[in-house]
N, CA, C and O of each residue as an XYZ file, in Angstrom:
424
protein
N      14.350      2.079    -11.362
C      14.218      3.512    -11.526
C      15.188      3.988    -12.590
O      16.294      3.466    -12.731
N      14.749      4.989    -13.332
C      15.608      5.562    -14.358
C      15.576      7.083    -14.264
O      14.592      7.681    -13.828
N      16.674      7.685    -14.684
C      16.759      9.141    -14.759
C      17.270      9.482    -16.148
O      18.293      8.962    -16.594
N      16.538     10.370    -16.833
C      16.922     10.800    -18.163
C      17.267     12.284    -18.103
O      16.488     13.096    -17.602
N      18.434     12.623    -18.617
C      18.869     14.022    -18.621
C      18.818     14.563    -20.037
O      19.239     13.893    -20.980
N      18.302     15.776    -20.188
C      18.342     16.479    -21.468
C      19.468     17.500    -21.412
O      19.516     18.329    -20.503
N      20.360     17.441    -22.368
C      21.519     18.333    -22.370
C      21.482     19.275    -23.561
O      21.045     18.907    -24.651
N      21.944     20.483    -23.336
C      22.236     21.439    -24.402
C      23.647     21.915    -24.134
O      23.900     22.704    -23.224
N      24.552     21.419    -24.945
C      25.961     21.704    -24.688
C      26.361     21.011    -23.397
O      26.190     19.798    -23.268
N      26.889     21.759    -22.445
C      27.283     21.177    -21.164
C      26.275     21.479    -20.055
O      26.547     21.245    -18.878
N      25.090     22.009    -20.448
C      24.067     22.363    -19.459
C      22.920     21.348    -19.465
O      22.457     20.910    -20.518
N      22.486     20.997    -18.278
C      21.320     20.130    -18.143
C      20.084     21.011    -18.262
O      19.926     21.971    -17.508
N      19.210     20.686    -19.208
C      18.014     21.498    -19.422
C      16.728     20.745    -19.064
O      15.654     21.342    -18.993
N      16.845     19.424    -18.838
C      15.658     18.640    -18.512
C      16.085     17.418    -17.705
O      17.091     16.776    -18.007
N      15.291     17.106    -16.662
C      15.511     15.899    -15.873
C      14.176     15.177    -15.767
O      13.184     15.748    -15.313
N      14.160     13.917    -16.189
C      12.952     13.099    -16.078
C      13.312     11.856    -15.268
O      14.157     11.058    -15.673
N      12.660     11.709    -14.122
C      12.884     10.540    -13.270
C      11.631      9.681    -13.303
O      10.515     10.196    -13.236
N      11.814      8.390    -13.405
C      10.662      7.488    -13.389
C      11.025      6.217    -12.646
O      12.193      5.846    -12.528
N      10.007      5.578    -12.159
C      10.175      4.330    -11.435
C       9.100      3.365    -11.897
O       7.932      3.735    -12.019
N       9.493      2.141    -12.151
C       8.520      1.152    -12.572
C       7.772      0.645    -11.357
O       8.366      0.323    -10.328
N       6.468      0.580    -11.493
C       5.628      0.043    -10.426
C       5.297     -1.403    -10.778
O       5.173     -1.755    -11.950
N       5.158     -2.226     -9.757
C       4.792     -3.619     -9.989
C       3.672     -4.007     -9.032
O       3.583     -3.506     -7.910
N       2.822     -4.909     -9.504
C       1.732     -5.395     -8.664
C       2.298     -6.186     -7.497
O       3.330     -6.847     -7.616
N       1.609     -6.109     -6.372
C       2.106     -6.765     -5.166
C       0.916     -7.182     -4.302
O      -0.175     -6.622     -4.408
N       1.150     -8.172     -3.451
C       0.112     -8.661     -2.547
C       0.743     -9.030     -1.214
O       1.854     -9.561     -1.170
N       0.033     -8.749     -0.128
C       0.480     -9.145      1.214
C      -0.722     -9.751      1.930
O      -1.842     -9.250      1.828
N      -0.471    -10.826      2.650
C      -1.551    -11.470      3.386
C      -1.043    -11.887      4.749
O       0.054    -12.433      4.868
N      -1.841    -11.630      5.784
C      -1.459    -12.033      7.118
C      -2.211    -11.279      8.188
O      -3.293    -10.741      7.955
N      -1.623    -11.252      9.357
C      -2.216    -10.669     10.557
C      -1.741     -9.226     10.728
O      -0.547     -8.944     10.627
N      -2.681     -8.316     10.988
C      -2.287     -6.933     11.267
C      -1.678     -6.887     12.668
O      -2.351     -7.198     13.650
N      -0.407     -6.500     12.757
C       0.265     -6.356     14.049
C       0.095     -4.953     14.601
O      -0.051     -4.762     15.808
N       0.115     -3.964     13.700
C       0.047     -2.558     14.089
C      -0.737     -1.822     13.017
O      -0.542     -2.059     11.825
N      -1.622     -0.931     13.440
C      -2.411     -0.160     12.487
C      -2.461      1.286     12.936
O      -2.823      1.580     14.075
N      -2.095      2.194     12.030
C      -2.087      3.615     12.350
C      -2.840      4.363     11.257
O      -2.275      4.666     10.205
N      -4.104      4.657     11.502
C      -4.923      5.351     10.507
C      -4.421      6.772     10.285
O      -4.500      7.282      9.167
N      -3.909      7.420     11.325
C      -3.426      8.800     11.179
C      -2.335      8.902     10.123
O      -2.291      9.874      9.368
N      -1.454      7.904     10.065
C      -0.372      7.897      9.089
C      -0.680      6.996      7.895
O       0.113      6.919      6.957
N      -1.829      6.311      7.924
C      -2.276      5.521      6.783
C      -1.464      4.284      6.484
O      -1.217      3.977      5.318
N      -1.038      3.563      7.513
C      -0.294      2.325      7.259
C      -0.631      1.261      8.296
O      -1.150      1.548      9.374
N      -0.315      0.024      7.928
C      -0.409     -1.090      8.867
C       0.784     -2.001      8.645
O       1.345     -2.065      7.551
N       1.159     -2.700      9.696
C       2.211     -3.698      9.601
C       1.543     -5.055      9.595
O       0.780     -5.388     10.502
N       1.836     -5.847      8.558
C       1.208     -7.156      8.382
C       2.280     -8.233      8.522
O       3.357     -8.134      7.933
N       1.967     -9.269      9.313
C       2.874    -10.415      9.485
C       2.309    -11.589      8.698
O       1.167    -11.995      8.909
N       3.123    -12.136      7.781
C       2.650    -13.266      6.983
C       2.855    -14.590      7.719
O       3.362    -14.600      8.840
N       2.467    -15.699      7.102
C       2.528    -17.020      7.728
C       3.947    -17.435      8.095
O       4.140    -18.244      9.002
N       4.947    -16.886      7.396
C       6.352    -17.210      7.679
C       6.949    -16.351      8.785
O       8.101    -16.550      9.170
N       6.168    -15.387      9.304
C       6.655    -14.511     10.361
C       7.315    -13.245      9.866
O       7.734    -12.412     10.670
N       7.420    -13.082      8.537
C       7.991    -11.852      7.974
C       6.954    -10.744      8.059
O       5.756    -10.994      7.931
N       7.418     -9.517      8.276
C       6.501     -8.383      8.367
C       6.708     -7.434      7.186
O       7.783     -7.364      6.592
N       5.649     -6.720      6.878
C       5.694     -5.767      5.772
C       4.782     -4.591      6.099
O       3.690     -4.767      6.639
N       5.245     -3.397      5.766
C       4.391     -2.222      5.922
C       3.513     -2.085      4.689
O       3.988     -2.150      3.555
N       2.221     -1.892      4.937
C       1.247     -1.704      3.872
C       0.640     -0.321      4.061
O       0.055     -0.029      5.103
N       0.784      0.532      3.044
C       0.236      1.879      3.114
C      -1.121      1.916      2.421
O      -1.316      1.277      1.387
N      -2.058      2.666      2.996
C      -3.351      2.879      2.379
C      -3.235      4.042      1.414
O      -2.546      5.022      1.698
N      -3.907      3.940      0.271
C      -3.919      5.047     -0.683
C      -4.750      6.179     -0.093
O      -5.849      5.951      0.413
N      -4.232      7.380     -0.157
C      -4.905      8.536      0.433
C      -5.251      9.543     -0.657
O      -4.485      9.750     -1.598
N      -6.413     10.162     -0.514
C      -6.847     11.252     -1.379
C      -7.064     12.441     -0.453
O      -8.157     12.639      0.077
N      -6.030     13.215     -0.268
C      -6.072     14.275      0.745
C      -6.074     13.625      2.116
O      -5.165     12.863      2.445
N      -7.085     13.919      2.917
C      -7.186     13.338      4.258
C      -8.052     12.088      4.272
O      -8.232     11.475      5.324
N      -8.595     11.697      3.111
C      -9.488     10.539      3.037
C      -8.767      9.322      2.481
O      -7.908      9.435      1.607
N      -9.129      8.164      3.000
C      -8.574      6.894      2.512
C      -9.304      6.531      1.218
O     -10.533      6.479      1.193
N      -8.546      6.277      0.140
C      -9.169      5.874     -1.124
C      -9.020      4.381     -1.391
O      -9.565      3.872     -2.371
N      -8.294      3.677     -0.537
C      -8.192      2.223     -0.642
C      -9.570      1.621     -0.386
O     -10.257      2.017      0.556
N      -9.974      0.667     -1.222
C     -11.226     -0.058     -0.988
C     -10.978     -1.090      0.106
O     -10.064     -1.906     -0.004
N     -11.779     -1.057      1.149
C     -11.641     -2.004      2.252
C     -12.925     -2.829      2.288
O     -14.022     -2.291      2.434
N     -12.763     -4.142      2.152
C     -13.886     -5.053      1.976
C     -13.940     -6.063      3.113
O     -12.916     -6.622      3.504
N     -15.138     -6.295      3.643
C     -15.367     -7.369      4.612
C     -15.448     -8.665      3.808
O     -16.374     -8.845      3.017
N     -14.491     -9.564      4.002
C     -14.415    -10.799      3.235
C     -15.551    -11.771      3.507
O     -15.765    -12.689      2.716
N     -16.280    -11.603      4.593
C     -17.407    -12.468      4.915
C     -18.672    -12.014      4.190
O     -19.394    -12.837      3.627
N     -18.941    -10.716      4.202
C     -20.169    -10.186      3.607
C     -19.968     -9.652      2.197
O     -20.927     -9.533      1.433
N     -18.712     -9.328      1.845
C     -18.429     -8.732      0.549
C     -18.741     -7.249      0.492
O     -18.623     -6.626     -0.563
N     -19.135     -6.683      1.619
C     -19.493     -5.268      1.666
C     -18.279     -4.404      1.959
O     -17.332     -4.830      2.620
N     -18.327     -3.188      1.455
C     -17.271     -2.210      1.724
C     -17.412     -1.725      3.163
O     -18.518     -1.450      3.628
N     -16.281     -1.623      3.866
C     -16.263     -1.131      5.238
C     -15.307      0.048      5.327
O     -14.614      0.369      4.361
N     -15.273      0.683      6.469
C     -14.462      1.879      6.686
C     -13.048      1.519      7.139
O     -12.814      0.456      7.715
N     -12.123      2.416      6.868
C     -10.749      2.235      7.360
C     -10.713      2.207      8.878
O      -9.791      1.636      9.461
N     -11.698      2.811      9.526
C     -11.750      2.792     10.993
C     -12.106      1.411     11.532
O     -11.938      1.151     12.723
N     -12.598      0.517     10.661
C     -12.918     -0.854     11.073
C     -11.684     -1.746     11.146
O     -11.740     -2.825     11.736
N     -10.572     -1.315     10.558
C      -9.334     -2.092     10.622
C      -8.725     -1.956     12.004
O      -8.837     -0.913     12.649
N      -8.072     -3.035     12.455
C      -7.442     -2.997     13.772
C      -6.438     -4.134     13.881
O      -6.505     -5.106     13.129
N      -5.521     -4.010     14.805
C      -4.547     -5.075     15.071
C      -5.311     -6.349     15.431
O      -6.329     -6.309     16.122
N      -4.795     -7.480     14.948
C      -5.408     -8.770     15.237
C      -6.269     -9.306     14.112
O      -6.597    -10.492     14.102
N      -6.647     -8.448     13.150
C      -7.433     -8.910     12.012
C      -6.518     -9.537     10.961
O      -5.370     -9.126     10.791
N      -7.051    -10.542     10.260
C      -6.328    -11.137      9.123
C      -6.784    -10.437      7.859
O      -7.983    -10.260      7.641
N      -5.832    -10.037      7.019
C      -6.145     -9.292      5.802
C      -5.349     -9.807      4.605
O      -4.308    -10.448      4.747
N      -5.874     -9.505      3.435
C      -5.132     -9.663      2.190
C      -5.170     -8.294      1.520
O      -6.243     -7.747      1.266
N      -4.006     -7.753      1.240
C      -3.896     -6.444      0.598
C      -3.323     -6.629     -0.798
O      -2.357     -7.367     -0.991
N      -3.924     -5.955     -1.763
C      -3.476     -6.010     -3.147
C      -3.237     -4.579     -3.607
O      -4.031     -3.682     -3.325
N      -2.132     -4.379     -4.316
C      -1.836     -3.032     -4.780
C      -0.575     -2.991     -5.603
O      -0.253     -3.925     -6.337
N       0.136     -1.883     -5.467
C       1.323     -1.629     -6.279
C       2.524     -1.332     -5.381
O       2.426     -0.566     -4.422
N       3.642     -1.944     -5.706
C       4.904     -1.669     -5.031
C       5.660     -0.686     -5.906
O       6.045     -1.011     -7.029
N       5.872      0.525     -5.386
C       6.515      1.568     -6.174
C       7.350      2.464     -5.275
O       6.933      2.820     -4.173
N       8.531      2.825     -5.754
C       9.428      3.722     -5.024
C       9.666      3.260     -3.593
O       9.762      4.080     -2.679
N       9.762      1.955     -3.399
C      10.089      1.407     -2.080
C       8.932      1.250     -1.128
O       9.141      0.886      0.030
N       7.693      1.516     -1.580
C       6.531      1.399     -0.701
C       5.438      0.568     -1.358
O       5.242      0.625     -2.572
N       4.734     -0.201     -0.543
C       3.586     -0.962     -1.013
C       2.327     -0.164     -0.700
O       1.998      0.049      0.466
N       1.626      0.277     -1.737
C       0.393      1.043     -1.595
C      -0.764      0.120     -1.979
O      -0.851     -0.336     -3.119
N      -1.643     -0.148     -1.026
C      -2.758     -1.057     -1.260
C      -3.919     -0.332     -1.933
O      -4.361      0.717     -1.463
N      -4.408     -0.896     -3.033
C      -5.613     -0.374     -3.662
C      -6.854     -1.036     -3.071
O      -7.930     -0.440     -3.036
N      -6.692     -2.280     -2.606
C      -7.784     -3.022     -1.988
C      -7.264     -3.802     -0.787
O      -6.200     -4.418     -0.852
N      -8.016     -3.772      0.306
C      -7.718     -4.589      1.492
C      -8.969     -5.395      1.791
O     -10.052     -4.831      1.943
N      -8.825     -6.713      1.876
C      -9.948     -7.584      2.232
C      -9.687     -8.124      3.625
O      -8.639     -8.716      3.883
N     -10.653     -7.917      4.533
C     -10.566     -8.479      5.881
C     -11.041     -9.929      5.772
O     -12.189    -10.188      5.413
N     -10.149    -10.867      6.084
C     -10.440    -12.292      5.934
C     -11.135    -12.832      7.186
O     -10.904    -12.349      8.295
N     -11.987    -13.838      6.989
C     -12.586    -14.475      8.180
C     -11.516    -15.185      9.002
O     -10.540    -15.689      8.447
N     -11.694    -15.227     10.313
C     -10.697    -15.893     11.182
C     -10.810    -17.384     11.114
O     -10.052    -18.091     11.779
């Protein structure tokens, strides 16, 4: 993250804050899923857990959720604890926001 200040004399006249986003991926078992808050906790093969947030457009989920067996798009309401998933997205400002979640076959 960077912060750029614009100065005129001893006064700050402009503040620009930015954070670099990086691509990220998480794969594992959904331990907890909360559609109301738009996140799930995923446990990977090593037992480490990570919070994965769904991208939201107002009250609607904009993350693409795909059934890995059929290749068809499914609803966020189809996600649940116990499913295996692979989430791909961007890690930015301390949060992983998934652009795509694929439900993997068991």
